[in-house]
C-alpha positions in Angstrom: 93.9 103.1 70.9 96.5 102.0 73.4 98.2 105.5 73.3 94.7 107.0 73.9 94.2 104.7 76.8 97.5 105.6 78.4 96.7 109.3 77.9 93.5 108.9 79.8 95.2 107.2 82.5 97.9 109.8 82.8 95.3 112.5 83.1 93.4 110.5 85.8 96.7 110.2 87.7 97.1 114.0 87.4 93.6 114.5 88.7 93.9 112.3 91.6 97.3 113.5 92.5 95.9 117.1 92.6 93.0 115.7 94.8 95.5 114.2 97.2 97.2 117.5 97.6 93.9 119.2 98.2 93.3 117.0 101.1 96.6 118.0 102.7 95.5 121.6 102.3 92.1 120.9 103.9 93.8 119.3 106.9 95.9 122.4 107.4 92.7 124.6 107.2 90.7 122.5 109.6 90.4 122.3 113.5 88.3 119.1 113.8 90.3 116.1 114.7 87.5 113.9 113.2 87.9 115.7 109.9 91.7 115.2 109.9 91.1 111.5 110.1 88.4 111.5 107.4 90.6 113.5 105.1 93.5 111.3 105.8 91.4 108.2 104.9 90.2 109.9 101.6 93.8 110.9 100.9 95.0 107.2 101.3 92.1 106.0 99.1 93.0 108.3 96.4 96.6 107.3 96.8 95.4 103.6 96.5 93.7 104.6 93.3 96.8 106.2 91.9 98.7 103.0 92.6 96.0 101.0 90.7 96.2 103.3 87.7 100.0 102.7 87.6 99.3 99.1 87.6 96.8 99.4 84.7 98.6 101.9 82.6 102.2 101.0 83.0 102.0 97.1 83.8 103.7 97.3 87.1 101.9 94.6 88.8 104.0 94.3 91.9 102.4 97.6 93.0 99.1 95.7 93.1 99.5 94.5 96.5 100.8 97.9 97.9 97.6 99.5 96.4 95.4 97.0 98.2 97.1 97.6 101.5 97.1 101.3 101.2 93.3 101.2 101.0 92.9 98.5 103.5 95.2 99.6 106.2 95.6 103.4 105.6 92.1 104.3 104.1 90.2 101.9 106.4 92.1 100.3 109.5 94.1 103.3 110.7 91.4 105.9 110.5 89.2 103.3 112.5 91.9 103.2 115.1 92.3 106.8 115.4 88.6 107.5 115.3 88.3 104.9 118.4 91.0 107.0 120.2 89.0 110.2 119.8 86.0 108.4 121.0 87.7 107.4 124.2 89.6 110.7 124.9 86.5 112.9 124.1 88.9 115.5 122.4 87.5 116.6 118.9 89.1 119.9 118.2 92.5 121.6 117.7 92.3 125.0 119.4 95.8 126.6 119.5 97.9 126.7 116.6 101.6 127.7 116.6 100.9 129.3 113.3 97.4 130.5 112.4 95.4 128.9 109.5 95.8 131.8 107.1 99.4 132.0 107.5 99.6 128.1 107.3 97.9 128.1 104.1 100.4 130.6 102.6 103.2 128.9 103.7 101.9 125.5 102.4 101.3 127.3 99.1 105.0 128.4 99.1 105.8 124.7 99.8 104.0 123.6 96.6 105.9 126.2 94.5 109.2 125.0 96.2 108.3 121.4 95.6 107.9 122.2 91.9 111.2 123.7 91.5 112.8 120.7 93.4 111.1 118.2 91.3 112.2 120.0 88.1 115.7 119.9 89.4 115.6 116.1 90.0 113.9 115.3 86.8 116.2 117.3 84.7 119.2 115.5 86.0 117.7 112.1 85.1 116.6 110.5 81.8 113.0 110.0 82.7 110.1 110.4 80.6 107.2 113.0 80.6 104.8 110.6 82.0 102.2 111.5 84.5 103.8 109.4 87.0 106.9 111.5 86.9 104.8 114.8 86.9 103.3 114.0 90.3 106.8 114.0 91.9 106.2 117.7 92.9 102.9 116.9 94.5 104.7 114.0 96.5 107.5 116.4 97.7 104.7 119.0 98.8 103.0 116.2 100.7 106.1 115.5 102.6 106.7 119.1 103.4 103.1 119.8 104.5 103.1 116.7 106.6 106.3 117.9 108.4 104.8 121.4 108.7 101.7 119.8 110.4 103.8 118.0 112.9 105.7 121.2 113.7 102.7 123.6 114.2 100.1 121.6 115.6 99.9 121.0 119.5 97.7 117.9 119.7 99.4 114.5 119.7 96.7 113.0 117.5 97.1 115.8 114.9 100.9 115.0 114.7 100.3 111.4 114.0 98.0 112.6 111.0 101.0 114.7 109.9 103.4 111.7 110.0 101.0 109.8 108.2 100.6 112.4 105.5 104.5 112.5 105.1 104.4 108.7 104.6 101.9 109.1 101.9 104.2 111.6 100.2 107.1 109.1 100.3 104.8 106.6 98.8 103.7 108.8 96.1 107.4 109.8 95.3 108.2 106.0 94.8 105.4 105.8 92.4 106.5 109.0 90.7 110.2 108.0 90.1 110.7 104.3 90.2 107.0 102.9 89.9 107.2 101.7 93.4 109.8 100.2 95.8 110.5 96.5 96.0 107.5 94.6 97.2 109.1 93.4 100.6 110.0 96.9 101.4 106.5 98.2 100.7 104.8 95.5 102.7 107.2 96.0 105.5 106.6 99.7 105.7 102.9 99.4 105.8 102.9 97.0 108.7 105.5 99.2 110.5 103.1 102.0 110.1 100.2 100.1 111.4 102.0 99.0 114.5 103.3 102.5 115.1 99.9 103.9 114.8 98.5 101.4 117.3 101.3 102.1 119.8 100.9 106.0 119.3 97.0 105.5 119.8 97.7 103.9 123.2 100.2 106.4 124.0 97.8 109.3 123.3 95.1 107.7 125.4 97.5 107.2 128.2 98.7 110.9 127.9 95.0 112.2 128.1 94.2 109.9 131.0 97.2 111.1 133.0 97.1 114.8 132.2 93.6 115.2 130.9 94.9 116.7 127.7 96.7 115.6 124.5 98.5 118.8 124.0 102.3 118.4 123.6 102.7 121.6 125.7 101.9 119.6 128.7 104.7 117.2 128.1 107.2 120.1 127.6 106.4 121.3 130.9 107.6 118.2 132.5 111.2 119.3 131.6 111.0 122.2 134.1 
């Protein structure tokens, strides 16, 4: 009975990990800043659910606080802050991309394939079991790469914040996949650092828009000339 229950939890972890990766692809394929934030909120909620499943299936109770913080801060508080910023600056769409959407999706697909190869290399060099938590390592690596890609190819400062947060979600998921979570004090510290960073960046974006009447980083680059 216990084995069946563990198998069910493993299957759910796989499903939610796949859904998390889908949200990253949807961010890449969209132009709406509001949609970016909603997708990040959904992504973070699903990540919190994965953490709860790890607690339920593998008895790692120290992750419980991190799961609550993931949902409370990254699925609720941070999206509220970013939505408030959008309402203040009245900028709702990403218009110009460094790489168009079709090419971006193809590149992100390549990143998923690369992530699978890297994950297999990491796991083959360690004495790890074949649990679902280990199998999501490739998803976590893909999340980090896609988050970095968003930061590099999107021109709105707010979109780059979402890319940074997506990378952090990938880092947290990788911690779950390999070590069943980082030490609690480290996890709590990271969460509050992220919250403070988003608050500061939100103010920064608002001030950029007020000064230059845009939140495109191209305007900031022009100041160097």
